[in-house]
C-alpha positions as CSV (number, residue, x, y, z in Angstrom):
1,M,12.9,7.3,-7.1
2,V,12.6,6.0,-3.3
3,L,14.5,2.5,-2.6
4,G,14.5,1.3,0.7
5,T,16.7,-0.6,2.5
6,T,14.4,-3.4,3.3
7,S,10.7,-4.1,2.9
8,G,8.7,-2.3,5.2
9,A,11.2,1.0,5.4
10,G,8.2,3.1,4.3
11,K,9.3,3.6,0.3
12,S,5.2,3.4,-0.1
13,W,4.0,6.1,1.8
14,L,7.2,8.3,1.2
15,A,6.3,8.0,-2.8
16,T,2.4,8.5,-2.0
17,A,3.7,12.0,0.2
18,L,6.0,13.0,-3.0
19,C,3.6,12.5,-5.4
20,R,1.1,15.0,-3.5
21,W,4.1,17.4,-3.0
22,Y,5.1,17.6,-6.2
23,A,1.2,17.9,-7.6
24,R,0.8,20.4,-5.1
25,Q,3.6,22.3,-7.1
26,G,1.4,22.4,-9.9
27,L,3.1,19.7,-11.7
28,K,1.8,16.9,-13.5
29,V,2.9,13.9,-11.7
30,A,2.3,10.1,-11.9
31,P,3.0,6.8,-9.5
32,F,5.1,3.9,-10.9
33,K,6.0,0.9,-9.6
34,A,7.6,-1.7,-12.0
35,Q,6.6,-4.7,-10.0
36,N,4.9,-5.3,-6.7
37,M,4.0,-8.1,-4.8
38,S,0.8,-8.3,-3.4
39,N,-2.5,-9.2,-2.6
40,N,-3.7,-5.8,-2.1
41,A,-4.9,-4.6,-5.2
42,R,-7.9,-2.1,-6.6
43,V,-9.7,-1.9,-10.1
44,V,-8.7,0.4,-12.9
45,E,-9.2,1.2,-16.3
46,G,-8.1,-1.9,-18.1
47,G,-7.7,-4.0,-14.8
48,E,-5.9,-4.8,-11.2
49,I,-2.7,-2.6,-10.2
50,G,-1.5,-2.8,-6.4
51,S,-3.3,-0.6,-3.9
52,A,0.0,1.1,-3.2
53,Q,0.4,2.5,-6.7
54,Y,-3.1,3.4,-6.8
55,F,-3.4,5.5,-3.7
56,Q,-0.3,7.1,-5.2
57,A,-1.9,7.9,-8.1
58,L,-4.9,9.8,-6.5
59,A,-2.3,11.6,-4.5
60,A,-0.6,12.7,-7.4
61,R,-4.5,14.4,-8.8
62,A,-3.7,11.5,-11.4
63,R,-6.2,8.5,-12.9
64,P,-5.4,5.5,-11.7
65,D,-3.6,3.5,-15.1
66,V,-2.3,-0.1,-15.5
67,R,0.7,1.4,-16.5
68,M,2.0,2.8,-13.2
69,N,2.4,-1.1,-12.2
70,P,2.9,-3.0,-15.0
71,V,3.9,-5.7,-13.3
72,L,1.3,-7.0,-9.7
73,L,2.2,-10.8,-8.4
74,K,-0.3,-12.1,-6.1
75,P,1.1,-15.0,-3.9
76,E,-1.5,-17.8,-3.9
77,R,0.6,-20.3,-1.8
78,D,4.7,-19.6,0.0
79,T,6.1,-20.7,-3.6
80,H,3.3,-19.8,-6.5
81,S,2.0,-16.1,-7.3
82,Q,0.0,-15.3,-9.9
83,L,0.8,-13.1,-12.4
84,V,-0.8,-9.9,-13.3
85,L,1.0,-8.3,-16.2
86,L,-0.9,-4.3,-17.5
87,G,-4.1,-5.3,-15.3
88,Q,-4.4,-8.6,-16.6
89,V,-3.8,-12.0,-15.3
90,D,-0.7,-13.6,-17.6
91,E,-0.9,-17.9,-17.6
92,Q,2.2,-18.4,-19.6
93,L,4.4,-15.6,-17.9
94,T,2.8,-17.4,-14.4
95,A,3.7,-20.9,-15.4
96,M,7.5,-19.3,-16.2
97,P,9.9,-20.3,-13.9
98,W,10.7,-16.8,-11.4
99,R,14.4,-16.2,-13.2
100,G,13.0,-17.2,-16.3
101,R,11.1,-14.2,-16.4
102,S,12.5,-11.1,-16.0
103,E,13.1,-10.4,-20.0
104,H,9.6,-11.1,-21.2
105,M,8.5,-8.6,-18.5
106,W,11.1,-5.5,-19.4
107,P,10.3,-4.5,-22.4
108,H,5.9,-3.9,-21.1
109,I,8.0,-1.9,-18.1
110,A,9.5,0.0,-19.7
111,R,7.2,1.1,-22.8
112,S,5.4,1.9,-19.4
113,L,7.4,3.8,-17.8
114,D,8.8,6.2,-20.8
115,A,5.1,6.1,-21.4
116,L,4.0,7.8,-18.2
117,R,7.7,10.1,-18.2
118,A,6.7,11.4,-21.1
119,E,3.0,12.3,-20.6
120,N,4.0,13.5,-17.0
121,D,6.3,16.6,-15.6
122,V,7.5,14.1,-12.2
123,V,7.3,10.7,-12.3
124,V,7.6,8.5,-8.8
125,I,9.1,5.8,-8.6
126,E,8.8,3.7,-5.8
127,G,11.4,0.4,-5.5
128,A,10.5,-2.9,-3.8
129,G,12.5,-4.7,-1.1
130,S,16.3,-3.8,-1.5
131,P,18.2,-2.4,-4.2
132,A,21.5,-4.4,-3.0
133,E,19.8,-8.1,-3.0
134,I,23.5,-9.5,-4.6
135,N,20.9,-12.9,-5.5
136,L,18.5,-10.8,-7.3
137,M,20.9,-7.9,-9.1
138,A,21.4,-10.4,-12.6
139,S,17.3,-10.5,-12.8
140,D,16.4,-7.2,-11.6
141,I,13.3,-5.2,-13.0
142,V,12.3,-3.2,-10.3
143,N,15.2,-1.1,-8.4
144,L,18.3,0.1,-9.8
145,R,18.1,-1.4,-13.9
146,V,14.6,1.2,-13.6
147,A,16.6,3.8,-12.1
148,R,19.2,3.2,-14.7
149,H,16.7,3.8,-17.7
150,A,15.1,6.7,-16.0
151,D,18.0,8.3,-14.8
152,A,16.7,8.6,-11.6
153,R,17.4,10.9,-8.9
154,C,17.2,8.3,-5.9
155,L,16.6,8.6,-2.1
156,L,17.2,5.3,0.0
157,V,14.9,5.3,3.2
158,T,15.7,2.8,6.1
159,D,13.5,2.6,9.0
160,I,15.3,3.8,12.3
161,D,12.8,2.0,14.9
162,R,13.9,-0.9,13.5
163,G,17.7,-0.6,15.2
164,G,20.7,-0.5,13.0
165,A,19.6,2.1,10.6
166,F,23.0,3.2,9.5
167,A,24.4,0.1,9.0
168,H,21.7,-0.9,6.7
169,L,22.3,2.6,4.6
170,Y,25.8,1.3,4.4
171,G,25.6,-1.8,3.5
172,T,23.1,-1.0,0.9
173,W,25.4,1.9,-0.8
174,A,28.5,-0.7,-0.3
175,L,26.9,-3.0,-2.4
176,M,25.6,-1.0,-5.2
177,P,27.7,-1.1,-8.4
178,E,29.9,2.1,-7.8
179,A,27.5,4.0,-11.4
180,D,24.1,3.2,-9.7
181,R,25.6,4.9,-6.0
182,A,25.8,8.0,-8.0
183,L,22.3,8.3,-8.5
184,L,21.9,8.4,-4.6
185,R,21.1,11.9,-4.2
186,G,19.9,11.4,-0.1
187,F,19.9,9.0,3.4
188,V,16.2,9.5,5.2
189,L,15.8,8.0,8.3
190,N,12.2,6.9,8.9
191,R,10.2,6.1,11.8
192,F,12.6,8.5,14.4
193,R,11.5,8.3,18.3
194,G,13.4,10.5,20.5
195,D,16.2,14.1,20.5
196,A,17.6,14.3,16.9
197,S,20.7,16.3,18.2
198,L,21.6,12.7,19.9
199,L,21.8,10.9,16.2
200,A,25.5,13.1,15.4
201,P,27.9,12.7,14.6
202,A,26.4,9.1,12.5
203,P,24.6,11.4,9.7
204,Q,27.8,13.4,9.5
205,D,30.4,10.3,9.4
206,L,28.0,8.5,7.3
207,Q,28.3,11.2,4.4
208,R,31.8,11.3,4.8
209,L,32.2,7.6,3.9
210,T,29.9,7.5,1.5
211,G,29.3,11.3,-0.1
212,V,25.3,11.2,0.3
213,P,23.5,13.2,2.5
214,T,21.0,12.4,5.0
215,V,18.4,15.0,3.9
216,A,15.8,13.8,6.4
217,T,15.0,12.3,10.0
218,L,11.1,11.9,9.6
219,P,9.1,11.4,13.3
220,M,7.2,8.3,14.4
221,W,3.6,9.0,13.6
222,R,1.8,6.0,13.3
223,G,-2.0,8.4,12.7
224,H,-1.3,9.2,9.3
225,G,-4.5,7.8,8.1
226,L,-2.9,5.6,4.5
227,P,-3.6,2.3,4.9
228,E,-0.5,-0.4,5.1
229,E,0.7,-2.0,1.8
230,D,0.7,-5.3,3.2
231,G,1.1,-5.6,7.2
232,L,-1.9,-6.1,9.7
233,Y,-2.6,-2.6,12.2
234,D,-4.2,-2.9,15.5
235,Q,-4.4,0.4,16.6
236,G,-7.0,-0.4,19.4
237,A,-9.8,1.7,20.3
238,H,-10.5,5.5,19.4
239,G,-11.9,8.4,21.0
240,A,-11.6,10.2,24.6
241,A,-12.6,7.8,28.2
242,L,-14.1,5.1,25.9
243,H,-14.9,2.5,28.5
244,D,-15.5,-1.0,27.4
245,A,-18.9,-1.1,27.3
246,D,-18.9,1.7,25.0
247,V,-16.4,0.5,22.0
248,R,-17.6,-2.0,19.1
249,T,-15.1,-4.7,18.3
250,V,-14.8,-5.3,14.5
251,A,-12.7,-8.7,14.6
252,V,-11.3,-9.3,10.9
253,I,-9.8,-13.1,10.3
254,A,-6.4,-12.6,9.6
255,Y,-5.9,-15.8,7.3
256,P,-2.6,-16.7,5.8
257,R,-3.4,-15.7,2.5
258,I,-5.9,-12.6,2.8
259,S,-6.2,-9.8,0.1
260,N,-7.0,-6.4,0.0
261,L,-7.0,-5.8,3.9
262,D,-6.0,-2.4,3.5
263,E,-9.8,-1.8,2.9
264,F,-10.4,-1.9,6.9
265,Q,-7.6,1.2,7.1
266,P,-11.1,3.3,7.4
267,L,-12.1,1.6,11.4
268,A,-9.1,1.8,12.6
269,G,-9.3,5.8,13.1
270,L,-13.2,5.9,13.5
271,P,-13.9,6.9,17.3
272,G,-15.7,3.7,19.8
273,I,-14.4,1.0,16.7
274,R,-11.5,-1.6,17.4
275,L,-10.2,-3.1,15.0
276,R,-9.0,-6.3,15.7
277,W,-7.5,-9.4,13.9
278,V,-8.1,-12.9,15.0
279,R,-5.9,-16.4,13.9
280,H,-7.1,-17.8,16.8
281,P,-10.9,-18.5,18.4
282,A,-10.0,-16.6,22.3
283,E,-9.7,-13.7,20.3
284,L,-13.4,-13.4,18.9
285,E,-14.2,-13.2,22.4
286,G,-16.3,-9.9,23.0
287,A,-16.5,-9.1,19.4
288,H,-19.6,-7.2,18.0
289,T,-19.2,-8.4,14.3
290,I,-16.9,-10.7,12.8
291,V,-15.4,-9.9,8.8
292,L,-14.1,-13.0,6.9
293,P,-11.8,-10.9,4.1
294,G,-11.1,-11.9,0.7
295,S,-8.7,-14.2,0.5
296,K,-6.5,-15.1,-2.5
297,A,-6.4,-18.9,-2.0
298,T,-10.3,-19.5,-0.3
299,S,-10.4,-23.0,-0.2
300,A,-7.3,-23.2,1.7
301,D,-7.7,-19.7,3.9
302,L,-10.8,-21.8,4.4
303,A,-9.2,-25.0,5.4
304,W,-6.6,-22.8,8.0
305,L,-10.3,-21.4,9.5
306,R,-11.0,-25.0,10.3
307,A,-7.7,-26.0,11.5
308,Q,-7.4,-23.2,14.3
309,G,-11.4,-24.0,15.0
310,L,-12.7,-20.4,14.1
311,D,-15.6,-22.1,11.8
312,R,-17.2,-23.5,15.2
313,A,-16.4,-19.9,16.6
314,V,-17.4,-17.7,13.7
315,A,-20.9,-20.5,13.3
316,A,-21.5,-19.7,17.1
317,H,-21.5,-16.2,16.4
318,A,-23.7,-16.2,14.2
319,N,-26.0,-18.7,15.8
320,A,-26.3,-16.2,18.9
321,G,-27.3,-13.2,16.7
322,G,-23.9,-11.7,16.1
323,A,-23.1,-10.3,13.2
324,V,-21.1,-12.0,10.4
325,L,-20.0,-10.5,7.6
326,G,-18.1,-12.1,4.2
327,I,-16.3,-10.0,1.9
328,C,-15.4,-11.8,-1.7
329,G,-13.5,-14.9,-0.4
330,G,-15.4,-14.5,2.8
331,L,-18.6,-14.4,1.0
332,Q,-17.8,-17.4,-0.9
333,M,-16.9,-19.6,2.4
334,L,-20.5,-18.5,4.2
335,G,-21.7,-21.1,1.8
336,E,-22.7,-25.2,1.6
337,A,-20.1,-25.2,-1.2
338,L,-17.2,-23.9,-2.9
339,I,-16.7,-26.2,-6.5
340,D,-13.7,-26.2,-8.6
341,P,-13.9,-27.7,-11.9
342,H,-11.1,-25.9,-13.8
343,G,-8.8,-26.8,-10.9
344,I,-8.2,-23.0,-10.0
345,D,-8.6,-22.3,-5.9
346,G,-9.7,-26.0,-4.9
347,N,-13.2,-28.0,-3.9
348,A,-14.2,-27.8,0.1
349,P,-17.2,-27.5,2.0
350,G,-18.5,-23.8,3.3
351,L,-19.6,-22.9,6.6
352,G,-23.5,-23.3,6.2
353,L,-24.3,-20.0,7.1
354,L,-26.1,-18.7,4.2
355,P,-27.4,-21.7,1.8
356,L,-25.5,-20.8,-1.6
357,V,-23.2,-22.3,-3.6
358,T,-19.8,-21.1,-5.5
359,V,-18.3,-22.9,-8.6
360,F,-14.7,-21.2,-9.6
361,E,-14.6,-20.5,-13.5
362,Q,-11.2,-20.0,-15.5
363,G,-12.4,-16.3,-16.4
364,K,-11.9,-13.5,-13.7
365,T,-14.5,-10.7,-12.6
366,V,-12.5,-7.5,-12.0
367,R,-14.8,-4.6,-12.5
368,R,-15.9,-1.4,-10.5
369,R,-19.5,-1.6,-9.3
370,S,-22.0,1.2,-7.7
371,A,-25.1,-0.7,-6.4
372,T,-28.1,-0.5,-3.5
373,F,-28.4,-2.4,-0.6
374,A,-32.1,-3.6,-0.1
375,G,-33.5,-5.7,1.9
376,T,-30.9,-5.7,4.4
377,R,-32.3,-6.2,8.1
378,G,-31.4,-7.3,11.7
379,A,-27.3,-6.8,12.1
380,W,-27.5,-5.2,8.4
381,S,-30.6,-3.1,8.8
382,A,-29.2,0.3,8.8
383,L,-27.7,-0.6,4.9
384,H,-31.5,-0.6,3.6
385,G,-31.7,2.6,0.7
386,V,-27.5,2.5,0.9
387,T,-25.5,3.2,-2.3
388,V,-22.1,1.5,-2.2
389,Q,-19.3,2.4,-4.5
390,G,-17.1,-0.8,-4.8
391,Y,-15.1,-2.9,-6.7
392,E,-14.8,-6.7,-7.4
393,I,-11.8,-9.3,-7.8
394,H,-12.8,-12.8,-8.0
395,H,-13.0,-15.8,-9.8
396,G,-15.9,-17.6,-8.2
397,Q,-20.0,-17.1,-8.9
398,T,-21.9,-17.5,-6.5
399,A,-26.2,-18.4,-6.8
400,Q,-28.5,-20.4,-4.3
401,H,-27.8,-23.5,-3.6
402,P,-30.4,-25.7,-6.0
403,A,-31.7,-28.8,-3.9
404,M,-31.9,-26.1,-1.0
405,A,-33.9,-23.5,-2.5
406,A,-36.0,-26.6,-4.1
407,A,-36.6,-27.5,0.0
408,G,-37.6,-23.2,0.7
409,Q,-34.0,-22.9,1.9
410,L,-32.9,-19.7,0.6
411,A,-30.6,-16.7,1.0
412,Q,-32.0,-13.1,0.8
413,A,-30.5,-11.2,-2.4
414,V,-29.6,-7.9,-0.9
415,L,-27.4,-6.6,-3.6
416,P,-28.5,-6.7,-7.7
417,D,-26.5,-9.6,-10.2
418,G,-25.1,-12.1,-7.0
419,L,-23.3,-9.0,-5.3
420,G,-25.0,-9.8,-1.9
421,W,-26.8,-12.3,0.1
422,A,-28.0,-12.5,4.1
423,N,-29.5,-15.0,5.9
424,Q,-33.2,-15.0,7.1
425,A,-32.5,-13.2,10.5
426,G,-30.2,-10.7,8.8
427,N,-27.2,-11.4,10.9
428,V,-25.0,-12.7,8.3
429,L,-24.2,-10.8,5.2
430,G,-22.0,-11.7,2.2
431,C,-20.7,-9.2,-0.6
432,Y,-18.7,-9.4,-3.4
433,L,-17.9,-5.8,-3.1
434,H,-14.8,-4.5,-2.1
435,G,-14.7,-1.3,-0.4
436,L,-17.4,-1.2,1.9
437,F,-16.2,0.6,4.7
438,E,-13.8,3.0,2.8
439,D,-18.0,4.5,1.3
440,P,-18.5,7.2,3.9
441,Q,-22.1,6.4,3.3
442,V,-21.9,2.6,4.6
443,L,-19.7,4.2,7.6
444,R,-22.6,6.9,8.6
445,A,-25.1,4.2,8.3
446,L,-23.4,1.5,10.2
447,F,-21.3,3.2,12.7
448,G,-22.8,7.2,12.6
449,A,-19.3,8.4,11.8
450,D,-16.8,10.1,9.3
451,V,-13.4,10.0,8.6
452,P,-11.1,12.1,7.0
453,T,-10.8,12.6,3.2
454,L,-7.8,10.5,1.4
455,D,-7.5,14.2,0.1
456,S,-6.6,15.4,3.6
457,V,-4.5,12.1,4.0
458,F,-2.6,13.2,1.0
459,D,-2.0,16.6,2.2
460,G,-0.9,15.7,5.7
461,L,1.4,13.6,4.4
462,A,2.5,16.3,1.9
463,D,3.1,18.8,5.0
464,Y,4.9,16.7,6.7
465,I,7.8,16.3,4.6
466,D,7.5,19.5,3.8
467,R,8.6,20.2,7.5
468,H,11.1,17.8,8.1
469,F,13.3,17.1,4.6
470,D,16.3,19.0,4.3
471,A,15.0,23.5,2.7
472,G,15.6,22.9,-0.7
473,V,16.0,19.2,-1.6
474,L,12.4,18.2,-2.8
475,P,12.8,21.2,-5.4
476,G,16.0,19.7,-6.0
477,L,15.1,16.0,-7.3
478,I,13.4,17.5,-10.0
479,A,15.8,20.7,-10.7
């Protein structure tokens, strides 16, 4: 089990690396995280799970399964999250007070973990936040309770680049119940920059204080290729000797409830492409393409977009012929109106860049899809005839605006079954399919470039920990 001193310490990517390392030993491996809080989700058989566990399953060469992330919390507001249990929205648990949920969810978590342990040689478990949050210990279902249930061999990882790493490690160990400390097999220093010899004598002193060795010092590695679980990343332009005129900027609007932002990670690795996250109109200057991504609260994020003045900036870009792409919630925003008869998301006027109307429905569409673009023109003409593999996660259904259609103002259907629409000029495109920029055919069509395969990324992660963990530690964790 991978525990962390804080959120963002590196648990997700280390768990992913471990999944591939153990899979390469010829073992049957599965990932597990009891409860994940993220608006980054993927569609698997049975519903949706957090993106981190989806990628961990692929790294483990396993088929992603809802049991690998039995509880997914998807924040809709600062004080409210939609609860997904074993892949499906559970309205009853969603409405329950936070501390009252845990005992209702624990049986599902325990059964899922027990089943995965019975079916696999190794289960790599990821914790959440910190295991030493003493205000949460009584209702814990994701850290120490899971570790105890599985009698897991635990690593505790910390981000040394933040500073205070040894205090974080010692403080976490000190706040853990004494019986649980016995589960700790090693400390991991992540994102280290500099001369590792300068760390002495801190690792040795820490081991004398706690009895736990520091088993790995992992150098800073920004370009590993694995999507960030929840953070935004802006790595600038890539490639040799690129001048501004040679760089195409793809600007993604980063509204407060952005969802599935991990699908844009491949753009950060393309030569000649600058991925820019935008919160203010001035940041759109020079953008070649503007993307309105998915949202967990479309109407609220649309109101935020207007409050920033980004609505006018996006409209000006589109009216000047610039390329605009809306994905899922972004597609809904591009239309004329959002209608919410069930109180799911809220009514709102759209941006009016596509003659469409979206009606929010109580049922949630969660499925993988394959579809072929047809009739794209202008800025998106390269997509014509391209078959894309993706997934849908949305409440709304979108169709032509009846009054505008009667007046002859029609959007061009570019994907079947209401999946994708474009304006007549062809520069504004909206689609419900997530995963466009993860599809090699789309990247080749739009940018003439390829990115490393996920398999090569996972192998790179496994090679990395193989080099930097002390000899014998990784085999010893499962001995």
